N, C-alpha and C positions, 0 to 999 in steps of 0.2 A: 358163265350159266343162262340155259334158257328161261324161258318166261311163259306160263300159260295163263290165259285169261279163262275164269269160271264164270260164265253168267246165267242167273238163275232170277227167275221170277219170282214172286209171292205175290199171295191172294189168300185172307184170312185164312191164317196157316195153322196149322192144328199145335196144342200146346208140346213145347219143348222142341220147338223147331230150331230155336238157336244153339241148343246145344247139340244137337243131332249134326247141323253144321259143322260145330267145332271139331266134336271128335273125327265126323268124316274127313274131314281136311287135315288136322293132325294126323290121322292113319294117313291120306295121301303124302305127307309132309316126306314121311319116314321112308316112305315107299318111292316117291319122285327125289330122290336128295338130289338129283341136278339140276332140278327145276326147281323156278318161282314160284308160286301161285298167287295169281289175284284174284280175290270175290267181287263180282259187282253183284249186288244187291237189289232187283227192281221191285220196288213196293207198289202193286198195281191197286191205287185207290183204295188199299181193306180199309175195312171198316171197324173189324178190332182183330187181335192177333197180336199185331203188333204195338209195342209200346216203348218208353226211353231206356228202360233195366235191359231189353234184348239187345237193343243197338250199343248199347255201353258195352255190355261183354262180349258184341264183337269181335268192337273196338280194341278193348284191352287183351283181346285172346289171338285175333289175328294180325300176319304182321302188316297185311295187304291188305283194305277193305273198303271198298268205294259203295255208299247206300245212295239211290236215286231212288226219289218217291212222287209218284205220280197223283197228282189232284182229284182224280176217277179213275175208276176201272174203265180200264180197255180194252183188255183182252192178250192174252200171254203171246201174241203173234205181236201186238204193236209193244208190248213190255221189253220182248226183249230184243225188239231192233234197235230201243232206246236204248238200253245197255251195252249193245251190242258196236253202237255208234261211239260210246264211249271210250269202249276196249280198244286198245291200241299196240298192240304186242303181235309176235308174229303165230303164235297159235290160241284155239278159243274152243272150248267146248261149252255148252247149255245141257242145263238138266233141271230136274224140278226142285223145289225148296227141301224136300223130305231125302233128296238123295236116295232114290228108290233102288238102284240098279252097285251088286258088288263094289268094292274097292277096285278087286282087280278085272272086272268087267269095264271100269274108268280108264284104267291101264290101257286096256288092251284099244280103246277105242285111242288112245294119245299117241301108242307106240305106234300105230295104223300110218298114222301124221309121218311120226317121223321116219318110219325104217323104210315106207311105201313110197313117200313122197305123194299123198293123194292128198286131194283138194279139200274133198268134204268125206267123212267118215258116218255112216248111219249104224245105229247101233237096232238090233235086230233079236226082239224078244221069243223066247222058245216056250214053247207048249205048257210049259210049267204057269206061265205067267197068266194066262188063260184060266187057268184053273182058279187062279185067286178073283176072278171078275164075275161081277153080276154075269147069268145066263144072257140076258138083252145084251149088255155089254159087251161082253166076247163074241156075239154073233153079230153086231156092228161093226167091231175091228175087223173080224174074219170076212166080212163083205166087203169093207173097203180095200182089205187087200187084192180081193179077188177081181174088184173095178179098176183099180190101181195096174193092176196086171193085163188086163184084155183089153180096157179101155184108153188108159193112158198111156199103156206100155211100155212100163216103169220097168228097167232092170232091177229095182229094189221096190217091193211090193209092199213091205211093213214102214212106211213112211212114221206113221205116227209113235214110233217107241220115242221116249223121253230123254235120251239121247243122243246128241250128235257132235260131231267135232269138225272143225275148220281151218283152215291157212286164210293169207289174207286174198287169195283168189277167191273161195270158197265165202269168205266175206264180204265179198265184192257183190256176190249174187246173192246171199242170205239180204242184204240191205236194200235188194230191188222186190222182194216179197212186202205185198200190200195187207193182206189178206187182215186182219187184226186177230179174228182168235184162233182155234183149234187147228182148221185148214191150213193153215201159214207154212206146217211140215209139208203138207204135199204140194204146196204150190212150190217149196223150198226146191223138195227133189226133181219137180216135173222142169224149174227153172234148168238144176245144176244139169241134168239129162238131156233137155233140147235147146239148141241152137249155141250152146258154149263148149268150151274146149277144156270141161272140167274133169278131172282123174276122180271118179268116186268109187268108193267102195263100203262095203257092209262088213261088221263082226258081230258075233253073239253076243250077247247081254244077259245076263241073270239076276234075275230080284233080290234083294235082301230080305231075310227075312222079318214078321213082323211089320213090314210096311200096308200103311192103311188105304184102300182104297175111299175115295171119297163118292157119296150117294151121285147117281148119274140124274143130272137138272132134264127135264123133258123142253123145257124153255131155251136152252142151250143147243138141244139136239134142231129146234126147228129156227133157231138161227144160223147154224151150222148148213142145215138145208139149203136157207137162200144162196150162203156163200158158195158152197158145191155148185149149185145150179149154174151162178154166175162166173164159177170157175172152169166148169166144163166147154162153156160156151166160149169164153178165152183162150179156152188151151184149143180147142178146135180152130180159130181161128187165128191162133200163132201158127200152128203145125198145116195150116193151106195155104201161107204166105209163100 
């Protein structure tokens, strides 16, 4: 039987998050009867939303569950690297704690890893996804896609989609990322594209109904702006070697 590690970062989750995970994974278990699922949940220094009853419910409901708790908030990229370091099977998918994409989309990512022997599979959001965002956030997302295409010359411009899969080759590249917060996705796709023999592809994914988008924090925008500038400089230095 194949084994799939699912790595999920978690920071101050919304109510009923544990129940959402259980329902989603039970649905996947029925659809992927040939695969054993392992959930790695990384608590990224949450100050609220996670309690002992949630963890007890997950442990009782899931066959394979590993919980990792960071003492303080370090960022999504940092948290995912901690989870991926512990995950040790042949296939890996990371996504958000609310599992925002349809089960069918999740399975498309997984099947692309299995059927085509891709090292990295990137989810690509459709236009309906952007209709669910606030106008400012949608503009930023589309602007980054343009920059990814023109400035970084990436074959996949939607680097920030919240679901990606990889095999052990792709895992090695993922663990080379260093950006602690949201731009780690961009860094990952850049590293997988430049200077490596990674086979990379994309699949379209669709948002589940009723998914809640968090309010955009301007503090994060300024922090990520600094990370972006540093990344632009390092990427040009790497390509000039």
